[in-house]
C-alpha positions as CSV (number, residue, x, y, z in Angstrom):
1,X,25.6,-11.5,18.2
2,X,22.8,-10.5,15.8
3,X,19.6,-9.0,17.2
4,X,16.7,-11.4,17.8
5,X,14.0,-11.4,15.2
6,X,10.3,-12.3,15.0
7,X,7.9,-13.1,12.2
8,X,5.6,-10.1,12.0
9,X,2.3,-10.0,10.1
10,X,1.7,-6.2,10.5
11,X,2.3,-3.1,12.6
12,X,-0.4,-0.5,12.6
13,X,-1.8,2.4,14.8
14,X,-5.4,2.3,15.8
15,X,-7.6,2.2,18.9
16,X,-8.3,-0.9,21.0
17,X,-11.6,-2.2,19.9
18,X,-12.3,-4.8,22.6
19,X,-12.4,-5.3,26.4
20,X,-11.2,-3.2,29.3
21,X,-9.3,-0.7,27.1
22,X,-11.9,-0.1,24.4
23,X,-11.3,3.2,22.7
24,X,-7.6,3.6,23.9
25,X,-5.1,4.5,21.2
26,X,-2.4,1.7,20.7
27,X,0.1,0.5,18.2
28,X,-0.7,-3.1,17.3
29,X,2.2,-5.5,16.7
30,X,0.6,-8.5,15.1
31,X,2.9,-11.5,15.1
32,X,2.5,-14.1,12.3
33,X,1.6,-17.8,12.7
34,X,-1.0,-19.6,14.7
35,X,-1.3,-23.4,15.0
36,X,-4.8,-23.2,16.5
37,X,-6.4,-22.3,13.2
38,X,-9.9,-21.5,14.5
39,X,-12.5,-21.3,11.6
40,X,-14.1,-18.2,13.1
41,X,-10.8,-16.3,13.4
42,X,-11.1,-12.8,11.9
43,X,-7.3,-12.5,11.3
44,X,-6.7,-15.6,9.2
45,X,-4.2,-13.7,7.1
46,X,-1.9,-13.7,10.2
47,X,-1.7,-17.5,10.0
48,X,1.0,-17.0,7.2
49,X,4.7,-16.7,7.9
50,X,4.9,-12.9,7.8
51,X,8.0,-10.8,7.5
52,X,11.1,-11.4,9.7
53,X,11.9,-8.2,11.6
54,X,14.7,-7.9,14.2
55,X,14.3,-5.9,17.4
56,X,15.9,-2.7,15.9
57,X,13.5,-2.9,12.9
58,X,10.5,-3.3,15.1
59,X,11.5,-0.3,17.3
60,X,12.0,1.8,14.2
61,X,8.5,1.0,13.0
62,X,7.0,1.7,16.4
63,X,8.8,5.0,16.6
64,X,6.7,6.3,13.7
65,X,3.7,6.6,16.0
66,X,3.1,9.0,18.9
67,X,1.7,6.3,21.2
68,X,3.7,4.4,23.9
69,X,1.2,1.5,24.3
70,X,1.9,-1.5,22.2
71,X,-0.5,-4.5,21.9
72,X,1.2,-7.7,20.9
73,X,-1.3,-9.8,19.2
74,X,-1.5,-12.4,16.4
75,X,-1.6,-14.9,15.0
76,X,-0.5,-16.3,18.4
77,X,2.3,-14.4,20.1
78,X,3.3,-17.3,22.4
79,X,4.4,-19.4,19.4
80,X,7.4,-17.0,19.1
81,X,9.9,-15.7,21.7
82,X,7.4,-13.5,23.5
83,X,9.3,-12.9,26.7
84,X,12.3,-11.5,24.7
85,X,10.0,-9.3,22.7
86,X,8.3,-7.9,25.8
87,X,11.8,-7.2,27.2
88,X,12.8,-5.3,24.1
89,X,9.7,-3.1,24.2
90,X,9.8,-2.5,28.0
91,X,13.5,-1.5,27.7
92,X,12.5,1.0,25.1
93,X,9.9,2.6,27.4
94,X,6.7,1.0,26.0
95,X,3.6,-0.1,27.9
96,X,3.0,-3.6,26.7
97,X,-0.3,-5.4,26.4
98,X,-0.6,-9.1,25.3
99,X,-3.4,-10.8,23.6
100,X,-3.2,-14.6,23.5
101,X,-5.3,-17.7,23.3
102,X,-3.4,-18.9,26.4
103,X,-2.8,-22.4,25.0
104,X,0.9,-22.3,26.1
105,X,2.1,-21.2,29.5
106,X,4.5,-18.3,28.9
107,X,6.4,-15.9,31.0
108,X,4.6,-12.6,30.6
109,X,5.6,-11.2,34.0
110,X,7.1,-8.1,32.4
111,X,4.0,-7.2,30.5
112,X,1.6,-4.5,31.8
113,X,-1.6,-6.2,30.8
114,X,-2.6,-9.8,29.7
115,X,-5.8,-10.7,27.8
116,X,-6.4,-14.5,27.4
117,X,-9.0,-15.5,24.9
118,X,-9.4,-19.3,25.3
119,X,-10.2,-21.3,22.2
120,X,-9.7,-25.1,21.9
121,X,-7.1,-25.5,24.6
122,X,-6.0,-23.2,27.4
123,X,-3.3,-23.4,30.1
124,X,-4.7,-22.8,33.6
125,X,-1.4,-21.0,34.4
126,X,-2.3,-18.4,31.8
127,X,-5.8,-18.0,33.1
128,X,-4.4,-17.4,36.6
129,X,-2.1,-14.6,35.2
130,X,-4.8,-12.9,33.1
131,X,-6.1,-9.4,33.7
132,X,-9.0,-10.2,31.3
133,X,-10.4,-13.5,30.1
134,X,-12.3,-12.9,26.9
135,X,-14.7,-15.5,25.6
136,X,-16.1,-15.3,22.1
137,X,-19.7,-16.3,22.2
138,X,-21.9,-17.4,19.3
139,X,-25.0,-19.5,18.8
140,X,-22.9,-22.7,18.7
141,X,-21.1,-21.9,22.0
142,X,-21.5,-24.5,24.8
143,X,-22.7,-22.3,27.5
144,X,-21.6,-24.7,30.2
145,X,-18.1,-24.2,29.0
146,X,-18.3,-20.5,30.0
147,X,-19.0,-21.4,33.6
148,X,-15.7,-23.2,34.0
149,X,-14.0,-19.7,33.7
150,X,-16.0,-18.2,36.6
151,X,-13.5,-19.5,39.3
152,X,-10.7,-17.5,37.7
153,X,-12.5,-14.2,38.3
154,X,-11.1,-12.1,41.1
155,X,-10.1,-8.5,42.0
156,X,-7.5,-8.6,39.2
157,X,-9.2,-10.8,36.6
158,X,-12.4,-9.8,34.8
159,X,-14.4,-12.1,32.4
160,X,-15.6,-10.5,29.2
161,X,-18.1,-12.0,26.8
162,X,-17.7,-11.0,23.2
163,X,-20.5,-11.6,20.6
164,X,-19.1,-13.4,17.6
165,X,-18.9,-11.0,14.6
166,X,-21.1,-8.5,16.5
167,X,-24.2,-10.3,15.2
168,X,-27.4,-9.1,16.9
169,X,-28.4,-12.6,18.1
170,X,-25.0,-13.1,19.6
171,X,-25.2,-9.7,21.3
172,X,-28.6,-10.7,22.8
173,X,-27.1,-14.0,24.1
174,X,-24.1,-12.2,25.7
175,X,-26.4,-9.6,27.3
176,X,-28.5,-12.4,28.8
177,X,-25.4,-14.2,30.1
178,X,-23.9,-11.0,31.6
179,X,-27.2,-10.3,33.4
180,X,-27.2,-13.8,34.8
181,X,-23.6,-13.5,35.9
182,X,-23.2,-9.7,36.7
183,X,-19.4,-9.9,37.6
184,X,-18.9,-10.5,33.8
185,X,-18.7,-7.7,31.2
186,X,-19.9,-7.3,27.6
187,X,-17.3,-6.6,25.0
188,X,-18.5,-5.6,21.5
189,X,-15.9,-5.1,18.7
190,X,-15.9,-1.3,18.5
191,X,-13.3,-1.3,15.6
192,X,-15.7,-3.3,13.5
193,X,-18.6,-0.9,14.2
194,X,-16.3,2.1,13.3
195,X,-15.0,0.2,10.2
196,X,-11.4,0.7,11.3
197,X,-8.5,-1.7,11.5
């Protein structure tokens, strides 16, 4: 039986630029394809098909880097066989973080960390599993929409507000909202400030 394969947009080594693990070195495994197609997405190039890599090829690429933390991102990872990919990585000794829009409920029980960043649609089951719920906030954001995520906060799950494109007016808005709801956290995109991938 041939090894499973996934459509991969890119694999690169950098630091986590957002949320709870900001500044942490990680290998990013960006899967290709996303049916959501948000107009503000900063990785539109990952909407394309990508390159088909099997599990062995992925592990060979990951082994080029000295880091044992892998962030599976996209595109949208749940549009491919994410549970099988998590299993491959965990069996190889990797710490696995997932970044998803959460539109589809998916078995991520083997993953070490789950960040759900809701967009047009989100499955409440994914919100209940999340370690972090990350909301992108801009001037057009319906602020009442943010409040519907407050009930999902608990000892495990933290709400992060991320200013769209790190624009100053969006940073100011997020700061105001975090001060009004102090259990939330501010997440600026460090990698954009540092001009790194």
